[in-house]
Backbone of each chain as nested JSON, in Angstrom:
{
  "chains": [
    {"id": "A", "residues": [
      {"number": 1, "name": "MET", "atoms": {"N": [116.857, 82.591, 105.457], "CA": [116.231, 83.886, 105.702], "C": [116.854, 84.971, 104.847]}},
      {"number": 2, "name": "SER", "atoms": {"N": [118.119, 84.739, 104.412], "CA": [118.827, 85.803, 103.706], "C": [118.349, 85.946, 102.27]}},
      {"number": 3, "name": "ASN", "atoms": {"N": [117.583, 84.91, 101.784], "CA": [117.136, 84.975, 100.396], "C": [115.832, 85.749, 100.244]}},
      {"number": 4, "name": "LEU", "atoms": {"N": [115.377, 86.384, 101.317], "CA": [114.099, 87.093, 101.229], "C": [114.278, 88.42, 100.499]}},
      {"number": 5, "name": "PRO", "atoms": {"N": [113.337, 88.752, 99.597], "CA": [113.516, 89.943, 98.753], "C": [113.284, 91.261, 99.481]}},
      {"number": 6, "name": "TYR", "atoms": {"N": [112.545, 91.251, 100.568], "CA": [112.211, 92.535, 101.221], "C": [112.956, 92.699, 102.533]}},
      {"number": 7, "name": "GLY", "atoms": {"N": [114.16, 92.1, 102.628], "CA": [114.921, 92.231, 103.845], "C": [114.428, 91.268, 104.9]}},
      {"number": 8, "name": "PRO", "atoms": {"N": [115.133, 91.222, 106.026], "CA": [114.716, 90.286, 107.078], "C": [113.361, 90.675, 107.637]}},
      {"number": 9, "name": "PRO", "atoms": {"N": [112.577, 89.705, 108.096], "CA": [111.256, 90.024, 108.639], "C": [111.351, 90.901, 109.874]}},
      {"number": 10, "name": "VAL", "atoms": {"N": [110.375, 91.785, 110.022], "CA": [110.358, 92.71, 111.153], "C": [109.952, 91.946, 112.406]}},
      {"number": 11, "name": "LYS", "atoms": {"N": [110.629, 92.243, 113.497], "CA": [110.218, 91.645, 114.771], "C": [109.061, 92.465, 115.345]}},
      {"number": 12, "name": "ILE", "atoms": {"N": [107.836, 91.938, 115.243], "CA": [106.674, 92.647, 115.773], "C": [106.671, 92.48, 117.284]}},
      {"number": 13, "name": "SER", "atoms": {"N": [106.377, 93.573, 117.995], "CA": [106.365, 93.499, 119.454], "C": [105.341, 92.463, 119.911]}},
      {"number": 14, "name": "PRO", "atoms": {"N": [105.704, 91.626, 120.886], "CA": [104.765, 90.596, 121.362], "C": [103.442, 91.181, 121.824]}},
      {"number": 15, "name": "LEU", "atoms": {"N": [103.488, 92.407, 122.342], "CA": [102.253, 93.031, 122.813], "C": [101.28, 93.236, 121.648]}},
      {"number": 16, "name": "ILE", "atoms": {"N": [101.803, 93.694, 120.506], "CA": [100.931, 93.929, 119.342], "C": [100.373, 92.61, 118.834]}},
      {"number": 17, "name": "ARG", "atoms": {"N": [101.258, 91.595, 118.768], "CA": [100.773, 90.3, 118.273], "C": [99.733, 89.727, 119.224]}},
      {"number": 18, "name": "PHE", "atoms": {"N": [100.002, 89.863, 120.515], "CA": [99.02, 89.387, 121.507], "C": [97.7, 90.121, 121.344]}},
      {"number": 19, "name": "GLY", "atoms": {"N": [97.789, 91.46, 121.152], "CA": [96.57, 92.241, 120.978], "C": [95.785, 91.795, 119.765]}},
      {"number": 20, "name": "ARG", "atoms": {"N": [96.485, 91.601, 118.644], "CA": [95.79, 91.185, 117.429], "C": [95.074, 89.863, 117.624]}},
      {"number": 21, "name": "TRP", "atoms": {"N": [95.817, 88.881, 118.138], "CA": [95.211, 87.545, 118.255], "C": [94.097, 87.531, 119.277]}},
      {"number": 22, "name": "SER", "atoms": {"N": [94.283, 88.271, 120.378], "CA": [93.224, 88.224, 121.384], "C": [91.981, 88.966, 120.891]}},
      {"number": 23, "name": "PHE", "atoms": {"N": [92.174, 90.078, 120.162], "CA": [91.008, 90.765, 119.607], "C": [90.317, 89.899, 118.567]}},
      {"number": 24, "name": "LEU", "atoms": {"N": [91.127, 89.182, 117.778], "CA": [90.532, 88.309, 116.762], "C": [89.676, 87.227, 117.41]}},
      {"number": 25, "name": "THR", "atoms": {"N": [90.214, 86.568, 118.436], "CA": [89.427, 85.5, 119.074], "C": [88.215, 86.087, 119.797]}},
      {"number": 26, "name": "ALA", "atoms": {"N": [88.421, 87.251, 120.437], "CA": [87.277, 87.885, 121.103], "C": [86.188, 88.199, 120.09]}},
      {"number": 27, "name": "GLY", "atoms": {"N": [86.599, 88.688, 118.919], "CA": [85.627, 89.015, 117.875], "C": [84.898, 87.792, 117.38]}},
      {"number": 28, "name": "ILE", "atoms": {"N": [85.622, 86.69, 117.202], "CA": [84.969, 85.46, 116.727], "C": [83.916, 85.014, 117.738]}},
      {"number": 29, "name": "LEU", "atoms": {"N": [84.313, 85.029, 119.017], "CA": [83.362, 84.596, 120.051], "C": [82.154, 85.526, 120.096]}},
      {"number": 30, "name": "TYR", "atoms": {"N": [82.409, 86.849, 120.024], "CA": [81.324, 87.832, 120.068], "C": [80.367, 87.625, 118.9]}},
      {"number": 31, "name": "GLY", "atoms": {"N": [80.954, 87.456, 117.694], "CA": [80.118, 87.272, 116.512], "C": [79.298, 86.006, 116.589]}},
      {"number": 32, "name": "ALA", "atoms": {"N": [79.922, 84.919, 117.025], "CA": [79.186, 83.647, 117.095], "C": [78.066, 83.745, 118.126]}},
      {"number": 33, "name": "PHE", "atoms": {"N": [78.38, 84.362, 119.276], "CA": [77.384, 84.485, 120.344], "C": [76.179, 85.292, 119.869]}},
      {"number": 34, "name": "HIS", "atoms": {"N": [76.449, 86.447, 119.261], "CA": [75.326, 87.283, 118.832], "C": [74.579, 86.669, 117.665]}},
      {"number": 35, "name": "GLN", "atoms": {"N": [75.307, 85.942, 116.801], "CA": [74.632, 85.26, 115.688], "C": [73.605, 84.278, 116.243]}},
      {"number": 36, "name": "SER", "atoms": {"N": [74.017, 83.484, 117.229], "CA": [73.076, 82.477, 117.743], "C": [71.938, 83.164, 118.493]}},
      {"number": 37, "name": "ARG", "atoms": {"N": [72.263, 84.213, 119.237], "CA": [71.227, 84.926, 119.993], "C": [70.182, 85.521, 119.047]}},
      {"number": 38, "name": "LEU", "atoms": {"N": [70.674, 86.216, 117.997], "CA": [69.744, 86.887, 117.097], "C": [68.962, 85.888, 116.269]}},
      {"number": 39, "name": "SER", "atoms": {"N": [69.581, 84.762, 115.883], "CA": [68.812, 83.82, 115.057], "C": [67.734, 83.136, 115.891]}},
      {"number": 40, "name": "LYS", "atoms": {"N": [68.019, 82.916, 117.191], "CA": [66.965, 82.359, 118.057], "C": [65.78, 83.32, 118.149]}},
      {"number": 41, "name": "LYS", "atoms": {"N": [66.13, 84.599, 118.367], "CA": [65.101, 85.625, 118.469], "C": [64.249, 85.656, 117.201]}},
      {"number": 42, "name": "GLU", "atoms": {"N": [64.933, 85.565, 116.048], "CA": [64.234, 85.691, 114.774], "C": [63.34, 84.481, 114.505]}},
      {"number": 43, "name": "THR", "atoms": {"N": [63.781, 83.286, 114.905], "CA": [62.912, 82.114, 114.682], "C": [61.637, 82.255, 115.5]}},
      {"number": 44, "name": "LYS", "atoms": {"N": [61.75, 82.791, 116.705], "CA": [60.541, 83.018, 117.509], "C": [59.591, 83.97, 116.783]}},
      {"number": 45, "name": "LEU", "atoms": {"N": [60.17, 85.071, 116.275], "CA": [59.349, 86.056, 115.572], "C": [58.692, 85.444, 114.345]}},
      {"number": 46, "name": "ARG", "atoms": {"N": [59.423, 84.587, 113.647], "CA": [58.878, 83.96, 112.439], "C": [57.659, 83.103, 112.793]}},
      {"number": 47, "name": "GLU", "atoms": {"N": [57.756, 82.372, 113.912], "CA": [56.62, 81.537, 114.315], "C": [55.377, 82.398, 114.563]}},
      {"number": 48, "name": "ILE", "atoms": {"N": [55.599, 83.505, 115.277], "CA": [54.467, 84.393, 115.57], "C": [53.883, 84.942, 114.28]}},
      {"number": 49, "name": "GLU", "atoms": {"N": [54.762, 85.34, 113.361], "CA": [54.294, 85.886, 112.086], "C": [53.501, 84.858, 111.293]}},
      {"number": 50, "name": "ALA", "atoms": {"N": [53.949, 83.609, 111.333], "CA": [53.236, 82.563, 110.595], "C": [51.821, 82.395, 111.149]}},
      {"number": 51, "name": "LYS", "atoms": {"N": [51.703, 82.492, 112.483], "CA": [50.366, 82.39, 113.081], "C": [49.5, 83.564, 112.66]}},
      {"number": 52, "name": "GLU", "atoms": {"N": [50.104, 84.757, 112.7], "CA": [49.328, 85.951, 112.353], "C": [48.936, 85.969, 110.889]}},
      {"number": 53, "name": "LYS", "atoms": {"N": [49.761, 85.368, 110.056], "CA": [49.516, 85.402, 108.61], "C": [48.193, 84.706, 108.282]}},
      {"number": 54, "name": "VAL", "atoms": {"N": [47.913, 83.588, 108.957], "CA": [46.675, 82.862, 108.699], "C": [45.472, 83.77, 108.963]}},
      {"number": 55, "name": "VAL", "atoms": {"N": [45.503, 84.426, 110.135], "CA": [44.402, 85.313, 110.512], "C": [44.256, 86.453, 109.516]}},
      {"number": 56, "name": "ARG", "atoms": {"N": [45.409, 87.019, 109.128], "CA": [45.405, 88.181, 108.257], "C": [44.863, 87.804, 106.867]}},
      {"number": 57, "name": "ASP", "atoms": {"N": [45.307, 86.663, 106.373], "CA": [44.837, 86.236, 105.051], "C": [43.328, 86.054, 105.045]}},
      {"number": 58, "name": "GLU", "atoms": {"N": [42.822, 85.464, 106.121], "CA": [41.375, 85.253, 106.247], "C": [40.64, 86.589, 106.162]}},
      {"number": 59, "name": "ARG", "atoms": {"N": [41.134, 87.553, 106.938], "CA": [40.483, 88.857, 107.003], "C": [40.525, 89.556, 105.651]}},
      {"number": 60, "name": "LEU", "atoms": {"N": [41.671, 89.493, 104.988], "CA": [41.81, 90.148, 103.682], "C": [40.869, 89.534, 102.669]}},
      {"number": 61, "name": "LYS", "atoms": {"N": [40.715, 88.212, 102.736], "CA": [39.826, 87.515, 101.817], "C": [38.388, 88.015, 101.986]}},
      {"number": 62, "name": "LYS", "atoms": {"N": [37.97, 88.114, 103.242], "CA": [36.604, 88.585, 103.527], "C": [36.408, 90.0, 103.004]}},
      {"number": 63, "name": "GLU", "atoms": {"N": [37.391, 90.858, 103.308], "CA": [37.269, 92.253, 102.876], "C": [37.179, 92.362, 101.369]}},
      {"number": 64, "name": "LYS", "atoms": {"N": [37.97, 91.535, 100.699], "CA": [37.971, 91.561, 99.243], "C": [36.6, 91.144, 98.705]}},
      {"number": 65, "name": "ALA", "atoms": {"N": [36.029, 90.105, 99.3], "CA": [34.727, 89.623, 98.843], "C": [33.667, 90.71, 99.012]}},
      {"number": 66, "name": "ILE", "atoms": {"N": [33.714, 91.397, 100.178], "CA": [32.735, 92.461, 100.436], "C": [32.899, 93.581, 99.412]}},
      {"number": 67, "name": "ALA", "atoms": {"N": [34.146, 93.964, 99.147], "CA": [34.407, 95.05, 98.205], "C": [33.928, 94.682, 96.805]}},
      {"number": 68, "name": "ALA", "atoms": {"N": [34.16, 93.429, 96.407], "CA": [33.738, 92.989, 95.078], "C": [32.221, 93.031, 94.955]}},
      {"number": 69, "name": "ALA", "atoms": {"N": [31.561, 92.595, 96.0], "CA": [30.099, 92.594, 95.979], "C": [29.561, 94.015, 95.867]}},
      {"number": 70, "name": "ALA", "atoms": {"N": [30.171, 94.934, 96.617], "CA": [29.721, 96.315, 96.592], "C": [29.916, 96.932, 95.214]}},
      {"number": 71, "name": "GLU", "atoms": {"N": [31.038, 96.592, 94.602], "CA": [31.334, 97.128, 93.279], "C": [30.306, 96.644, 92.261]}},
      {"number": 72, "name": "LEU", "atoms": {"N": [30.025, 95.362, 92.347], "CA": [29.056, 94.77, 91.428], "C": [27.702, 95.455, 91.557]}},
      {"number": 73, "name": "LYS", "atoms": {"N": [27.331, 95.677, 92.817], "CA": [26.035, 96.311, 93.079], "C": [25.993, 97.73, 92.497]}},
      {"number": 74, "name": "ALA", "atoms": {"N": [27.076, 98.473, 92.699], "CA": [27.15, 99.831, 92.175], "C": [27.039, 99.843, 90.662]}},
      {"number": 75, "name": "LEU", "atoms": {"N": [27.723, 98.905, 90.021], "CA": [27.661, 98.82, 88.561], "C": [26.243, 98.529, 88.095]}},
      {"number": 76, "name": "GLU", "atoms": {"N": [25.595, 97.599, 88.775], "CA": [24.223, 97.246, 88.397], "C": [23.289, 98.445, 88.507]}},
      {"number": 77, "name": "GLU", "atoms": {"N": [23.49, 99.211, 89.589], "CA": [22.656, 100.401, 89.781], "C": [22.875, 101.407, 88.662]}},
      {"number": 78, "name": "MET", "atoms": {"N": [24.164, 101.561, 88.288], "CA": [24.488, 102.498, 87.214], "C": [23.808, 102.104, 85.911]}},
      {"number": 79, "name": "VAL", "atoms": {"N": [23.889, 100.788, 85.606], "CA": [23.263, 100.288, 84.377], "C": [21.754, 100.517, 84.432]}},
      {"number": 80, "name": "ALA", "atoms": {"N": [21.165, 100.261, 85.618], "CA": [19.713, 100.374, 85.764], "C": [19.265, 101.826, 85.577]}},
      {"number": 81, "name": "THR", "atoms": {"N": [20.023, 102.791, 86.101], "CA": [19.605, 104.197, 85.99], "C": [19.755, 104.719, 84.58]}},
      {"number": 82, "name": "LYS", "atoms": {"N": [20.685, 104.154, 83.8], "CA": [20.91, 104.664, 82.448], "C": [19.763, 104.305, 81.499]}},
      {"number": 83, "name": "LYS", "atoms": {"N": [19.095, 103.16, 81.78], "CA": [18.057, 102.692, 80.858], "C": [16.848, 103.607, 80.835]}}
    ]},
    {"id": "B", "residues": [
      {"number": 1, "name": "MET", "atoms": {"N": [82.563, 75.657, 75.822], "CA": [83.197, 74.347, 76.015], "C": [84.713, 74.495, 76.053]}},
      {"number": 2, "name": "ALA", "atoms": {"N": [85.235, 75.292, 75.116], "CA": [86.694, 75.453, 75.038], "C": [87.238, 76.077, 76.319]}},
      {"number": 3, "name": "ALA", "atoms": {"N": [86.471, 77.059, 76.845], "CA": [86.912, 77.724, 78.068], "C": [86.939, 76.734, 79.227]}},
      {"number": 4, "name": "ALA", "atoms": {"N": [85.931, 75.863, 79.274], "CA": [85.86, 74.897, 80.368], "C": [87.013, 73.909, 80.276]}},
      {"number": 5, "name": "ALA", "atoms": {"N": [87.418, 73.537, 79.043], "CA": [88.524, 72.6, 78.884], "C": [89.843, 73.242, 79.286]}},
      {"number": 6, "name": "LYS", "atoms": {"N": [89.956, 74.569, 79.083], "CA": [91.205, 75.263, 79.419], "C": [91.372, 75.461, 80.914]}},
      {"number": 7, "name": "LEU", "atoms": {"N": [90.28, 75.376, 81.658], "CA": [90.3, 75.777, 83.061], "C": [91.343, 75.052, 83.908]}},
      {"number": 8, "name": "PRO", "atoms": {"N": [91.456, 73.698, 83.836], "CA": [92.454, 73.038, 84.693], "C": [93.868, 73.523, 84.431]}},
      {"number": 9, "name": "SER", "atoms": {"N": [94.228, 73.699, 83.165], "CA": [95.597, 74.146, 82.878], "C": [95.805, 75.565, 83.385]}},
      {"number": 10, "name": "LEU", "atoms": {"N": [94.757, 76.393, 83.272], "CA": [94.844, 77.768, 83.794], "C": [95.092, 77.751, 85.287]}},
      {"number": 11, "name": "VAL", "atoms": {"N": [94.323, 76.927, 85.995], "CA": [94.467, 76.857, 87.452], "C": [95.857, 76.372, 87.811]}},
      {"number": 12, "name": "ASN", "atoms": {"N": [96.323, 75.352, 87.074], "CA": [97.661, 74.814, 87.366], "C": [98.733, 75.864, 87.171]}},
      {"number": 13, "name": "SER", "atoms": {"N": [98.644, 76.612, 86.071], "CA": [99.687, 77.611, 85.829], "C": [99.599, 78.723, 86.863]}},
      {"number": 14, "name": "ALA", "atoms": {"N": [98.364, 79.06, 87.295], "CA": [98.224, 80.083, 88.34], "C": [98.882, 79.614, 89.621]}},
      {"number": 15, "name": "ILE", "atoms": {"N": [98.703, 78.333, 89.947], "CA": [99.297, 77.808, 91.182], "C": [100.816, 77.821, 91.089]}},
      {"number": 16, "name": "THR", "atoms": {"N": [101.356, 77.38, 89.935], "CA": [102.816, 77.357, 89.813], "C": [103.38, 78.772, 89.856]}},
      {"number": 17, "name": "ALA", "atoms": {"N": [102.628, 79.746, 89.297], "CA": [103.125, 81.121, 89.318], "C": [103.07, 81.693, 90.724]}},
      {"number": 18, "name": "ALA", "atoms": {"N": [102.048, 81.295, 91.513], "CA": [101.855, 81.904, 92.829], "C": [102.722, 81.254, 93.901]}},
      {"number": 19, "name": "LYS", "atoms": {"N": [103.235, 80.059, 93.616], "CA": [103.908, 79.298, 94.668], "C": [105.127, 80.004, 95.265]}},
      {"number": 20, "name": "PRO", "atoms": {"N": [106.074, 80.498, 94.44], "CA": [107.235, 81.156, 95.051], "C": [106.853, 82.34, 95.915]}},
      {"number": 21, "name": "LYS", "atoms": {"N": [105.895, 83.127, 95.447], "CA": [105.475, 84.3, 96.224], "C": [104.843, 83.862, 97.534]}},
      {"number": 22, "name": "PHE", "atoms": {"N": [104.069, 82.791, 97.447], "CA": [103.422, 82.315, 98.671], "C": [104.454, 81.825, 99.673]}},
      {"number": 23, "name": "ASN", "atoms": {"N": [105.538, 81.186, 99.154], "CA": [106.583, 80.728, 100.066], "C": [107.245, 81.908, 100.765]}},
      {"number": 24, "name": "ILE", "atoms": {"N": [107.467, 82.983, 99.993], "CA": [108.053, 84.181, 100.604], "C": [107.116, 84.715, 101.679]}},
      {"number": 25, "name": "PHE", "atoms": {"N": [105.818, 84.778, 101.335], "CA": [104.832, 85.26, 102.305], "C": [104.882, 84.423, 103.575]}},
      {"number": 26, "name": "LEU", "atoms": {"N": [104.974, 83.079, 103.381], "CA": [104.969, 82.197, 104.553], "C": [106.179, 82.461, 105.436]}},
      {"number": 27, "name": "GLN", "atoms": {"N": [107.36, 82.68, 104.797], "CA": [108.557, 82.896, 105.614], "C": [108.43, 84.159, 106.448]}},
      {"number": 28, "name": "TYR", "atoms": {"N": [107.798, 85.2, 105.848], "CA": [107.581, 86.413, 106.656], "C": [106.517, 86.179, 107.717]}},
      {"number": 29, "name": "ALA", "atoms": {"N": [105.444, 85.489, 107.304], "CA": [104.317, 85.329, 108.223], "C": [104.722, 84.523, 109.443]}},
      {"number": 30, "name": "LYS", "atoms": {"N": [105.648, 83.561, 109.242], "CA": [106.04, 82.728, 110.385], "C": [106.682, 83.564, 111.476]}},
      {"number": 31, "name": "VAL", "atoms": {"N": [107.297, 84.682, 111.096], "CA": [107.912, 85.54, 112.111], "C": [106.928, 86.627, 112.551]}},
      {"number": 32, "name": "GLU", "atoms": {"N": [106.235, 87.25, 111.56], "CA": [105.498, 88.469, 111.891], "C": [104.076, 88.216, 112.358]}},
      {"number": 33, "name": "LEU", "atoms": {"N": [103.487, 87.093, 111.955], "CA": [102.069, 86.89, 112.259], "C": [101.794, 85.758, 113.237]}},
      {"number": 34, "name": "THR", "atoms": {"N": [102.863, 85.165, 113.796], "CA": [102.59, 84.024, 114.675], "C": [101.826, 84.456, 115.916]}},
      {"number": 35, "name": "PRO", "atoms": {"N": [100.969, 83.595, 116.439], "CA": [100.337, 83.896, 117.719], "C": [101.405, 83.935, 118.801]}},
      {"number": 36, "name": "PRO", "atoms": {"N": [101.194, 84.726, 119.834], "CA": [102.205, 84.833, 120.888], "C": [102.415, 83.496, 121.585]}},
      {"number": 37, "name": "LYS", "atoms": {"N": [103.656, 83.182, 121.857], "CA": [103.964, 81.933, 122.547], "C": [103.896, 82.156, 124.055]}},
      {"number": 38, "name": "LEU", "atoms": {"N": [103.931, 81.043, 124.769], "CA": [103.901, 81.143, 126.229], "C": [105.134, 81.881, 126.738]}},
      {"number": 39, "name": "SER", "atoms": {"N": [106.257, 81.727, 126.001], "CA": [107.485, 82.382, 126.46], "C": [107.43, 83.892, 126.251]}},
      {"number": 40, "name": "ASP", "atoms": {"N": [106.432, 84.372, 125.495], "CA": [106.308, 85.814, 125.272], "C": [105.552, 86.514, 126.405]}},
      {"number": 41, "name": "ILE", "atoms": {"N": [104.96, 85.735, 127.29], "CA": [104.062, 86.342, 128.28], "C": [104.749, 87.407, 129.133]}},
      {"number": 42, "name": "PRO", "atoms": {"N": [105.981, 87.159, 129.63], "CA": [106.608, 88.24, 130.415], "C": [106.736, 89.535, 129.637]}},
      {"number": 43, "name": "GLN", "atoms": {"N": [107.116, 89.413, 128.333], "CA": [107.251, 90.631, 127.523], "C": [105.896, 91.321, 127.352]}},
      {"number": 44, "name": "ILE", "atoms": {"N": [104.836, 90.507, 127.178], "CA": [103.499, 91.09, 127.021], "C": [103.101, 91.829, 128.285]}},
      {"number": 45, "name": "ARG", "atoms": {"N": [103.369, 91.17, 129.425], "CA": [103.022, 91.812, 130.706], "C": [103.782, 93.116, 130.865]}},
      {"number": 46, "name": "ALA", "atoms": {"N": [105.083, 93.076, 130.51], "CA": [105.885, 94.294, 130.627], "C": [105.327, 95.379, 129.71]}},
      {"number": 47, "name": "GLY", "atoms": {"N": [104.901, 94.961, 128.504], "CA": [104.354, 95.932, 127.562], "C": [103.094, 96.575, 128.084]}},
      {"number": 48, "name": "ILE", "atoms": {"N": [102.194, 95.732, 128.653], "CA": [100.95, 96.283, 129.193], "C": [101.254, 97.228, 130.346]}},
      {"number": 49, "name": "GLY", "atoms": {"N": [102.215, 96.808, 131.198], "CA": [102.577, 97.646, 132.342], "C": [103.122, 98.988, 131.89]}},
      {"number": 50, "name": "LYS", "atoms": {"N": [103.949, 98.94, 130.816], "CA": [104.537, 100.176, 130.304], "C": [103.437, 101.095, 129.757]}},
      {"number": 51, "name": "LEU", "atoms": {"N": [102.486, 100.449, 129.037], "CA": [101.373, 101.211, 128.461], "C": [100.597, 101.915, 129.568]}},
      {"number": 52, "name": "LEU", "atoms": {"N": [100.301, 101.15, 130.645], "CA": [99.51, 101.718, 131.747], "C": [100.277, 102.818, 132.447]}},
      {"number": 53, "name": "SER", "atoms": {"N": [101.588, 102.591, 132.688], "CA": [102.349, 103.605, 133.412], "C": [102.48, 104.875, 132.567]}},
      {"number": 54, "name": "ASN", "atoms": {"N": [102.639, 104.69, 131.236], "CA": [102.696, 105.866, 130.358], "C": [101.383, 106.628, 130.398]}},
      {"number": 55, "name": "ALA", "atoms": {"N": [100.271, 105.888, 130.409], "CA": [98.965, 106.547, 130.438], "C": [98.783, 107.294, 131.751]}},
      {"number": 56, "name": "ARG", "atoms": {"N": [99.293, 106.684, 132.849], "CA": [99.069, 107.295, 134.153], "C": [99.974, 108.497, 134.387]}},
      {"number": 57, "name": "SER", "atoms": {"N": [101.234, 108.345, 133.949], "CA": [102.182, 109.424, 134.267], "C": [102.095, 110.585, 133.282]}},
      {"number": 58, "name": "GLY", "atoms": {"N": [101.31, 110.399, 132.211], "CA": [101.208, 111.486, 131.241], "C": [102.374, 111.526, 130.28]}},
      {"number": 59, "name": "ALA", "atoms": {"N": [103.165, 110.452, 130.232], "CA": [104.307, 110.413, 129.313], "C": [103.845, 110.401, 127.865]}},
      {"number": 60, "name": "TRP", "atoms": {"N": [102.607, 109.953, 127.642], "CA": [102.105, 109.912, 126.26], "C": [101.913, 111.296, 125.675]}},
      {"number": 61, "name": "LYS", "atoms": {"N": [101.897, 112.317, 126.563], "CA": [101.751, 113.678, 126.037], "C": [103.063, 114.194, 125.474]}},
      {"number": 62, "name": "ASN", "atoms": {"N": [104.172, 113.521, 125.8], "CA": [105.472, 114.007, 125.353], "C": [105.916, 113.397, 124.04]}},
      {"number": 63, "name": "LEU", "atoms": {"N": [105.031, 112.649, 123.367], "CA": [105.406, 112.064, 122.087], "C": [105.392, 113.129, 121.001]}},
      {"number": 64, "name": "THR", "atoms": {"N": [106.169, 112.855, 119.941], "CA": [106.035, 113.727, 118.779], "C": [104.749, 113.37, 118.047]}},
      {"number": 65, "name": "VAL", "atoms": {"N": [104.299, 114.3, 117.203], "CA": [103.051, 114.072, 116.484], "C": [103.178, 112.83, 115.61]}},
      {"number": 66, "name": "LYS", "atoms": {"N": [104.349, 112.655, 115.006], "CA": [104.551, 111.506, 114.13], "C": [104.418, 110.21, 114.913]}},
      {"number": 67, "name": "GLN", "atoms": {"N": [105.089, 110.167, 116.065], "CA": [105.0, 108.94, 116.874], "C": [103.573, 108.676, 117.313]}},
      {"number": 68, "name": "ALA", "atoms": {"N": [102.901, 109.762, 117.73], "CA": [101.526, 109.595, 118.207], "C": [100.633, 109.09, 117.09]}},
      {"number": 69, "name": "THR", "atoms": {"N": [100.829, 109.634, 115.876], "CA": [100.026, 109.181, 114.736], "C": [100.263, 107.707, 114.472]}},
      {"number": 70, "name": "LEU", "atoms": {"N": [101.548, 107.325, 114.488], "CA": [101.862, 105.916, 114.221], "C": [101.252, 105.019, 115.292]}},
      {"number": 71, "name": "ASN", "atoms": {"N": [101.379, 105.452, 116.552], "CA": [100.802, 104.634, 117.631], "C": [99.298, 104.492, 117.458]}},
      {"number": 72, "name": "THR", "atoms": {"N": [98.642, 105.612, 117.072], "CA": [97.194, 105.563, 116.882], "C": [96.837, 104.583, 115.77]}},
      {"number": 73, "name": "LEU", "atoms": {"N": [97.591, 104.673, 114.668], "CA": [97.291, 103.786, 113.537], "C": [97.48, 102.325, 113.931]}},
      {"number": 74, "name": "VAL", "atoms": {"N": [98.571, 102.04, 114.655], "CA": [98.818, 100.657, 115.069], "C": [97.709, 100.191, 116.007]}},
      {"number": 75, "name": "GLY", "atoms": {"N": [97.327, 101.067, 116.922], "CA": [96.247, 100.698, 117.847], "C": [94.952, 100.437, 117.108]}},
      {"number": 76, "name": "MET", "atoms": {"N": [94.657, 101.275, 116.104], "CA": [93.432, 101.068, 115.327], "C": [93.479, 99.728, 114.605]}},
      {"number": 77, "name": "GLU", "atoms": {"N": [94.63, 99.423, 114.019], "CA": [94.762, 98.162, 113.287], "C": [94.521, 96.984, 114.22]}},
      {"number": 78, "name": "VAL", "atoms": {"N": [95.097, 97.093, 115.423], "CA": [94.934, 95.986, 116.364], "C": [93.462, 95.826, 116.748]}},
      {"number": 79, "name": "VAL", "atoms": {"N": [92.788, 96.969, 116.948], "CA": [91.38, 96.881, 117.347], "C": [90.511, 96.375, 116.199]}},
      {"number": 80, "name": "PHE", "atoms": {"N": [90.878, 96.721, 114.951], "CA": [90.056, 96.275, 113.815], "C": [90.046, 94.764, 113.666]}},
      {"number": 81, "name": "TRP", "atoms": {"N": [91.058, 94.088, 114.247], "CA": [91.033, 92.62, 114.187], "C": [89.801, 92.082, 114.877]}},
      {"number": 82, "name": "PHE", "atoms": {"N": [89.274, 92.832, 115.842], "CA": [88.042, 92.403, 116.51], "C": [86.906, 92.267, 115.496]}},
      {"number": 83, "name": "TYR", "atoms": {"N": [86.827, 93.237, 114.587], "CA": [85.716, 93.215, 113.621], "C": [85.907, 92.123, 112.579]}},
      {"number": 84, "name": "VAL", "atoms": {"N": [87.189, 91.855, 112.238], "CA": [87.455, 90.709, 111.356], "C": [86.959, 89.435, 112.048]}},
      {"number": 85, "name": "GLY", "atoms": {"N": [87.297, 89.324, 113.337], "CA": [86.855, 88.149, 114.089], "C": [85.347, 88.073, 114.181]}},
      {"number": 86, "name": "GLU", "atoms": {"N": [84.69, 89.232, 114.329], "CA": [83.23, 89.22, 114.418], "C": [82.628, 88.696, 113.119]}},
      {"number": 87, "name": "CYS", "atoms": {"N": [83.189, 89.163, 111.979], "CA": [82.687, 88.694, 110.677], "C": [82.884, 87.192, 110.545]}},
      {"number": 88, "name": "ILE", "atoms": {"N": [84.004, 86.683, 111.065], "CA": [84.225, 85.236, 110.985], "C": [83.219, 84.525, 111.878]}},
      {"number": 89, "name": "GLY", "atoms": {"N": [82.999, 85.102, 113.065], "CA": [82.107, 84.442, 114.025], "C": [80.669, 84.411, 113.555]}},
      {"number": 90, "name": "LYS", "atoms": {"N": [80.213, 85.506, 112.901], "CA": [78.813, 85.514, 112.458], "C": [78.658, 84.927, 111.068]}},
      {"number": 91, "name": "ARG", "atoms": {"N": [79.795, 84.586, 110.413], "CA": [79.803, 83.927, 109.099], "C": [79.021, 84.715, 108.056]}},
      {"number": 92, "name": "HIS", "atoms": {"N": [79.134, 86.027, 108.102], "CA": [78.517, 86.884, 107.099], "C": [79.274, 88.186, 107.107]}},
      {"number": 93, "name": "ILE", "atoms": {"N": [79.357, 88.867, 105.938], "CA": [80.234, 90.045, 105.929], "C": [79.496, 91.275, 106.423]}},
      {"number": 94, "name": "VAL", "atoms": {"N": [78.312, 91.543, 105.897], "CA": [77.576, 92.742, 106.316], "C": [76.389, 92.318, 107.166]}},
      {"number": 95, "name": "GLY", "atoms": {"N": [76.365, 92.76, 108.385], "CA": [75.214, 92.518, 109.253], "C": [75.099, 91.062, 109.667]}},
      {"number": 96, "name": "TYR", "atoms": {"N": [74.12, 90.8, 110.488], "CA": [73.866, 89.438, 110.945], "C": [72.802, 88.824, 110.059]}},
      {"number": 97, "name": "LYS", "atoms": {"N": [73.122, 87.676, 109.456], "CA": [72.149, 87.023, 108.593], "C": [71.402, 85.996, 109.435]}},
      {"number": 98, "name": "VAL", "atoms": {"N": [70.128, 86.274, 109.706], "CA": [69.385, 85.381, 110.593], "C": [68.302, 84.652, 109.788]}}
    ]}
  ]
}
């Protein structure tokens, strides 16, 4: 111990060491618990979103087709009136 | 290619350079960072009791500003270990990665 360059090691009070280790373990448990809780919640949400996505894509496709048809019709009318 | 060939020797020299310092760190850590032993429990209990009695009797108001600052800093450091533990528990540094 005498060969240490920064003097003998400090005797940390057992209370501080106990506090550090217990907070560390409490934090690990808290983090793991909330990680699993939140990831479960998120997988549920993902499933719902996947279901909704099918419906939404269908609707967007229809709307796009209607808009394209309307545009085409408007263009045709414009061409017809110019002649 | 040349850099990749140099890598093992670089790592080896880094390890040999770091070894003495790491040994010094270990000798300090074995005393300063060890988890509390079962034989420390009476001292821990006494410490908690002292903390509570100081809080109740108002003895904490009689500290000097320097002592109070140091106590606050030590208390903050101890509490921050909780957040280190949380980061380890959730296995991500910022936020929860779900």
